[in-house]
BATOR-875145 format. One line per field, with one value per residue: residue number from 1; x, y, z of N, C-alpha, C in turn; residue in one letter. Coordinates in nm, 2 decimals. Layout:
n (NUM; ...)
n_x (X; ...)
n_y (Y; ...)
n_z (Z; ...)
ca_x (X; ...)
ca_y (Y; ...)
ca_z (Z; ...)
c_x (X; ...)
c_y (Y; ...)
c_z (Z; ...)
res (A; ...)
//
This chain:
n (1; 2; 3; 4; 5; 6; 7; 8; 9; 10; 11; 12; 13; 14; 15; 16; 17; 18; 19; 20; 21; 22; 23; 24; 25; 26; 27; 28; 29; 30; 31; 32; 33; 34; 35; 36; 37; 38; 39; 40; 41; 42; 43; 44; 45; 46; 47; 48; 49; 50; 51; 52; 53; 54; 55; 56; 57; 58; 59; 60; 61; 62; 63; 64; 65; 66; 67)
n_x (0.08; 0.19; 0.38; 0.23; 0.12; 0.34; 0.33; 0.13; 0.19; 0.32; 0.12; -0.06; 0.10; 0.14; -0.12; -0.17; -0.03; -0.14; -0.39; -0.53; -0.30; -0.17; -0.15; 0.16; 0.12; -0.11; -0.29; -0.12; -0.08; -0.05; 0.13; 0.00; 0.06; -0.06; 0.00; 0.08; 0.17; 0.40; 0.56; 0.63; 0.76; 1.06; 1.36; 1.44; 1.21; 1.05; 1.19; 1.17; 0.90; 0.87; 1.03; 0.88; 0.64; 0.74; 0.83; 0.59; 0.47; 0.64; 0.63; 0.36; 0.20; 0.08; -0.07; 0.01; -0.14; -0.42; -0.35)
n_y (-0.12; 0.13; 0.17; 0.24; 0.48; 0.65; 0.71; 0.88; 1.17; 1.18; 1.11; 1.32; 1.53; 1.46; 1.48; 1.74; 1.77; 1.60; 1.57; 1.77; 1.93; 2.26; 2.61; 2.77; 3.02; 3.03; 3.14; 3.35; 3.70; 4.04; 4.28; 4.56; 4.82; 5.09; 5.44; 5.55; 5.32; 5.26; 5.49; 5.44; 5.21; 5.01; 5.04; 4.80; 4.64; 4.76; 4.72; 4.43; 4.40; 4.53; 4.35; 4.11; 4.19; 4.25; 4.00; 3.86; 4.00; 3.92; 3.63; 3.55; 3.72; 3.94; 4.26; 4.61; 4.83; 5.01; 4.99)
n_z (0.00; 0.08; -0.11; -0.33; -0.25; -0.29; -0.56; -0.60; -0.60; -0.84; -1.02; -0.99; -1.09; -1.36; -1.45; -1.52; -1.75; -1.94; -2.20; -2.47; -2.69; -2.64; -2.71; -2.66; -2.56; -2.42; -2.14; -2.08; -2.08; -2.20; -1.99; -1.85; -1.69; -1.49; -1.52; -1.28; -1.15; -1.30; -1.25; -0.99; -1.00; -1.00; -1.21; -1.29; -1.27; -1.46; -1.69; -1.70; -1.74; -1.99; -2.15; -2.12; -2.25; -2.51; -2.58; -2.59; -2.81; -3.02; -3.01; -2.95; -3.09; -2.98; -2.98; -2.98; -2.75; -2.86; -3.13)
ca_x (0.00; 0.28; 0.45; 0.14; 0.11; 0.45; 0.30; 0.02; 0.24; 0.35; 0.00; -0.11; 0.19; 0.11; -0.26; -0.17; 0.03; -0.22; -0.49; -0.49; -0.19; -0.22; -0.06; 0.24; 0.08; -0.23; -0.27; -0.04; -0.14; 0.04; 0.12; -0.03; 0.05; -0.11; 0.11; 0.12; 0.25; 0.53; 0.64; 0.67; 0.84; 1.21; 1.40; 1.45; 1.08; 1.00; 1.26; 1.11; 0.76; 0.89; 1.08; 0.77; 0.55; 0.80; 0.83; 0.45; 0.45; 0.71; 0.59; 0.22; 0.12; 0.01; -0.07; 0.02; -0.28; -0.46; -0.30)
ca_y (0.00; 0.25; 0.20; 0.31; 0.62; 0.73; 0.74; 0.99; 1.30; 1.17; 1.11; 1.46; 1.61; 1.43; 1.52; 1.87; 1.76; 1.52; 1.64; 1.83; 2.02; 2.39; 2.71; 2.81; 3.15; 3.02; 3.17; 3.47; 3.83; 4.16; 4.35; 4.70; 4.89; 5.23; 5.54; 5.56; 5.20; 5.28; 5.59; 5.39; 5.08; 5.02; 5.03; 4.65; 4.59; 4.82; 4.64; 4.30; 4.42; 4.55; 4.23; 4.02; 4.23; 4.23; 3.85; 3.83; 4.05; 3.84; 3.49; 3.53; 3.80; 4.05; 4.40; 4.73; 4.89; 5.12; 4.97)
ca_z (0.00; 0.09; -0.24; -0.42; -0.21; -0.34; -0.69; -0.60; -0.65; -0.99; -1.09; -0.99; -1.17; -1.50; -1.49; -1.58; -1.88; -2.03; -2.27; -2.60; -2.70; -2.64; -2.76; -2.55; -2.51; -2.34; -2.00; -2.07; -2.13; -2.18; -1.86; -1.88; -1.57; -1.49; -1.52; -1.14; -1.12; -1.37; -1.19; -0.86; -1.02; -1.02; -1.35; -1.32; -1.29; -1.59; -1.80; -1.71; -1.80; -2.14; -2.21; -2.12; -2.35; -2.64; -2.61; -2.63; -2.94; -3.12; -3.01; -2.94; -3.18; -2.91; -3.05; -2.89; -2.71; -2.95; -3.26)
c_x (0.09; 0.35; 0.36; 0.11; 0.22; 0.42; 0.19; 0.07; 0.27; 0.23; -0.06; -0.03; 0.16; -0.03; -0.26; -0.11; -0.06; -0.33; -0.44; -0.38; -0.24; -0.11; 0.03; 0.21; -0.05; -0.20; -0.18; -0.10; -0.03; 0.02; 0.11; -0.05; 0.00; 0.01; 0.16; 0.21; 0.39; 0.62; 0.70; 0.76; 0.99; 1.24; 1.41; 1.31; 1.02; 1.06; 1.21; 0.98; 0.78; 0.94; 0.97; 0.67; 0.61; 0.81; 0.69; 0.42; 0.51; 0.65; 0.44; 0.13; 0.04; 0.03; -0.05; -0.12; -0.30; -0.41; -0.36)
c_y (0.13; 0.28; 0.27; 0.45; 0.71; 0.77; 0.85; 1.12; 1.30; 1.17; 1.25; 1.55; 1.58; 1.46; 1.65; 1.87; 1.69; 1.61; 1.70; 1.93; 2.17; 2.49; 2.75; 2.95; 3.15; 3.06; 3.30; 3.59; 3.94; 4.22; 4.50; 4.78; 5.03; 5.32; 5.55; 5.44; 5.21; 5.38; 5.54; 5.26; 5.11; 5.00; 4.88; 4.60; 4.64; 4.74; 4.50; 4.30; 4.44; 4.42; 4.12; 4.06; 4.22; 4.09; 3.81; 3.88; 3.96; 3.70; 3.47; 3.62; 3.91; 4.18; 4.50; 4.78; 5.01; 5.10; 4.85)
c_z (0.00; -0.04; -0.34; -0.38; -0.27; -0.49; -0.71; -0.65; -0.80; -1.07; -1.10; -1.08; -1.32; -1.54; -1.55; -1.72; -1.98; -2.09; -2.40; -2.59; -2.70; -2.69; -2.64; -2.49; -2.43; -2.20; -1.98; -2.14; -2.12; -2.04; -1.90; -1.75; -1.59; -1.48; -1.38; -1.10; -1.18; -1.30; -1.05; -0.88; -1.03; -1.17; -1.39; -1.35; -1.43; -1.70; -1.81; -1.77; -1.95; -2.21; -2.22; -2.24; -2.49; -2.68; -2.66; -2.77; -3.05; -3.13; -3.02; -3.03; -3.11; -2.99; -2.94; -2.87; -2.80; -3.09; -3.32)
res (M; M; K; Y; L; A; F; L; P; L; L; A; A; T; A; C; V; S; G; P; A; S; N; S; C; D; G; W; R; P; I; R; P; A; A; T; D; I; S; A; A; S; D; T; L; V; R; Q; I; V; E; H; N; E; H; G; R; R; V; C; G; W; K; R; K; G; K)
//
């Protein structure tokens, strides 16, 4: 019985993987902070947001807001 309990975490982990193939962009969206958020953010955070959004534009086909 105990050896079967060891497989429960593996079963739970594989349950998320099974099923139809999905787009790697599923579940991801552009980050659009408000102007007040940007003014309070560190340069590192702003750079990370820009990199995230640029990656989404290239790989997922995200459009710039208003375009």
